[in-house]
Structures are given as structure tokens and as C-alpha cells.
N, C-alpha and C positions, 0 to 999 in steps of 0.2 A: 621456229621450225626452219627458217631460212638457213641458219647455221648448220642444222642437221643435213639439209639438202646439199649445201655446198661441201660439207665434209664428206658426204657420201660420194660426191663427184670426185673429190681428191683421192679417195680410196679406190674407186672403180678405175680411175685413170692410171693408177700406178700398177701396171701389169707385172712388173718385175719384183714387186714387194709383196710380202705375205703378212696378213693381218690376223690377229687372234679372234676367236669367235665372239668375245664380248664386244668387239668393235661393232659388229652387226647387230648384236643384242640391243646396244644403246641406240644405234641409228634407226633400228626398226621399232623402237619403243617397247621392247619386251621387258627391259629392266630400267630402273631409274638411272639416269646419267646426264652428263653435261658435255657440251662441245665448246671449247675455247678457241677463238680465232683472232689473228691479228687484223688490223684494219685493211690490209691489202687482200685478205682472204686467200692468201697463197699457202698458208700452213694452218694445221689444226691439231689440237690436243683433245682426244676423245677419251672420256673417263667415266667410270662408275661412281656412284655416290660414296662408295666405301674406299676409294683411293687406288683403283687399278686403271692405268692410263696407257695410251698408245699415241705416238706421233704420226702425222701424215702430211703429205704435201712437200713443199720446198724446204730442203735442209738448210740452205744458207740464207737464213732470215733472222737478222740480229734482233729485231723488235720482238719476234716470236720467241727467240731464245730467252730474252729478258723476262717475258711474261711467264714462260714455263718455270724458270728459275724462281720467280716470285711465288708462284703457286706451290712449288716444292718447299720454299722457306716457310710459308704460312702453315702448311701441313706439319712440317717438322716442329715448328714452334708450338703447335696445338697438340703435338704427340699423336698425330694421325698417320695412317698408312700412306705411303707413296711408292707404288710399284710401277715402273715404266717399261713397257714393251717396245722393242725396236722392230720395224718391219724390214730392215735391210742393213747390210754392212756399212753403207754410206751413213745411215742414221746412227749406227754404233759409234762411228768416228766422231760425229757431231755431238752426240750425248757425252762422250768422254771429254770433248773440248769444252762444252758448256758447264758440266758438273764437276770435272776434275775427280778428286777423291771422295766427293760427297756420296757417290753411288757406287755400289759394287756390282760387277757384271757376272751374271749367271748364264749358263748355257742349257738350252732345252731342245728337244726334238719335236718336230711337227711331221706327222705321217700322212701319206695319201691313202685313201680308202680304195681298195680294189674289190668291187662287188662280185666280179666273176670268181676271184680267188676265195672270197668269203663263202659264196654259194657252193663252191666245189668241195669245201671242207665239211666233214661230217661232225656235227656237234652232238655232244652227249645230252641226254635228257635228265630231268629231275627224277630221283628215286621215289619209291612209294611213300617214303617218310618225308618227302619234300614237295613243295609246290611253289609256283611262281605267281606273283600277283602284282598289279600296278601299285606304285607308291601313292598312298593317299594320306589324309590327315591323321588317321589312326596309326599308320605305319610311322609317320614322321614323329608322332608323340612318343613312340617306343624306340626309335632309332638312336643308336649311340653315336653314329657318324653324321648322318644327313638329317639332323634334327632342326628345331626351330632356329637355333643360333646360327647354324650353317646357312639356312635359307634366308635369314635376315641379312647375312653378310653378302650373299651373292645374288639374291633375288629381291631384296628389299622387304619381303614378307612371305609368309607361308601361302597366303591367298594368291599372291602374284605368281608363285611357282605353280600352284594348282591350276591357274588359268593359262599360263604360257609355257610351263615346263612339263617334264614327264620323267618317269623312271620306273624301274621294276625291282622287286626284291625276291629273294629266295628264302622261304620259310622252311626250316628243318625242325620237325617236331614242334612247330609253332614258335620257334626262335628265329629272329631275323638273322640269318647266317651271312648273307651277302646282298649287296645293293649296288645298282647301277643307275646313275642319275644324270640328268643334263645340268652340269654346273652352269652352262650358258646355252641358250638356243636363240634362233632367229627364224625368219621365214625360209632360210636356205640351209642352215647348219644346226647341229646339236653336238656340243662338246661333252665327251664322256668323263665322268668321275666315278670311280668304283672303289668299294671297300668291302672286305670280308673279315669277319671276326677271327681273331688269331687261332682259336681252337678249331676252326673249320677250314683253314688254309691247306692247300695241297689236295683238296678233294674235288677240284674242278668246278666249284660252285661259281666262282667269279666268271669263268668262261661261259657257263650256262646262262647266267643272268645278263651278261654282256651281249650274247647272241640274241636274246629276246629283245634287248634294247635296240640293237642294230636292225633286226627284222622290222621293228616298229618304225624306225627311221625310213627304211626302204618303202614301206607301205605309205608313209606320209610324204614321200618324195623329198626327204630331208637328208643331207649328206652328214654322216657321223664323222666326228673329229676326234683324233687321238693325239694328245700331246703329253710329254713327260720329261723329267730331267734326264740329261744324257747318261747319268750314272745309275738310273733306276732300271736295272737289268731285268728284274721280274716284270715290270710294266712293259718294257720293250718286247719281251718274249710273249707276254699275253696278247699284246696288240698285234704282233706278227701272226699269231695263231688265229686272229679274227679277221685277217685280210688287210691289215694295214702294212704299208711298205714304203720304200724310198724315203727314209727320214731326212728332213732338212733341218740343219742346226740354225737356231736363232737365239737372240739375246734378250734377257730380262735384267733390268737394273733395279736394285733395291737399296734402301738406306744402309750405309756402311755401319 
């Protein structure tokens, strides 16, 4: 746990850097994860068990660069996922320098939640044919998107999600039409993942269930997080309609 404590300090000290929600999920013990640090304790690699990582601390640390590269090579050799989030443009440059063409850079947006803007907007309610309910084990067993496979990937198990995560679904004539779930959460944040069945899109169901999710966050004093690919215009539009604004671009590196 000393590594987790030191890594938390590195993250908290980096005021100009932005870290994804899973960083805090791992450090808070909400999901299974690991922290790799060099002997100097100046740099850290924080990652989930399933291969989503973020770097923190000192960028110019050759011993750390070597360690991260070896972790990447091991995972590539074993045909395992290696997705690396960068908290800053300075780290972007260093990742390019260390990995060369081994990793491909993608761009995403991270939005800031404006609670006043959210509260000022009038949200539609479910129709008489629809109802909203929390996501539980029964819903998970029937879900096409946020099923056991999904929860094992991001939460380690269904039981861990039930204990530490949350979500809501909209049932339309008893069919799970739309769902909004915490892909990651921590003591402070809950990152939104949302899915609506194709035949129910354009009916406002995603907006309705996302509002319920955000209202739950506010009650729990947890900040909702909205991230998406820079070219996902439908997600950007939906997020803006829910009070998310001022997008900041950041980088994710994946295997080429």
C-alpha cells in the first residue's frame, strides 16, 4: 500500500495534469489494479488488471522508461491489452520518445461538469410505457451492453460492481432500452458510460437515464465525469445537453 500512497501523492501534486477516473478507482481500491514505481519513487505507472494504464510523476526518468517498456513488451508477447493514458502534453512527447511507432496516439475529450447548467436545464421524464430503475444483477444478466463480460473487464467482477459501482436503466415495455453506468468510480468521481439499443435511439432515452445517473451522483457528492473520442459528435452533443462543458483534449496510446 506504500506504493499506492506515494502514487496518490504524485497525482495530487501534479496540478497542471489531468488524470482519468480509473486512476482514482485503483488508488482508492474500488477496482483491482497495480502501481509500478522505480526505485527513486519519482515516477509511477498506475494500471488496472486488464491493461489500462496511466503515467504519473517525473517524465525524464530513464529507469522508469525502461520498466514501462518492459511491461509493454511482456503484455504484447502474451497478447494482452496495453492502453496508456497520458496526463499532459509533456508526457505525450515522452511516450512518443520511449515507444516510437509501437503505440498509436488517439485523441479524446474530457469535459468539466457544470452543476448549475445541469440544474437549469429541463429534463424529460419517462413515458407511461417506460420506467427507470437501478442496475442490479437481474438487469446485468439481461443486458446486451453492460453484461457480466463488460463488468469483468472494467470492475473485475459483477459483485465488485454491485458493491462499488452504480447505474440506471430505462425499461420500455419491459425491454432494457437504455443504460447509464459507472465504467469507473472512486470516492470522488464517477465516469459515465451509456448505451441505447439501436431501435430506441432518437427518443431521448439516453438523456433521461443519464440525468438520473447524474442526480444520483449529486446526492452522493460525487462528481460525474464525461469523456469521449473527439470525433464522437453524438456523445459530445449529449454531454453538452447534460451540463458538461469546456472540453480538454488529451491523448491515449494503444498498440499499433
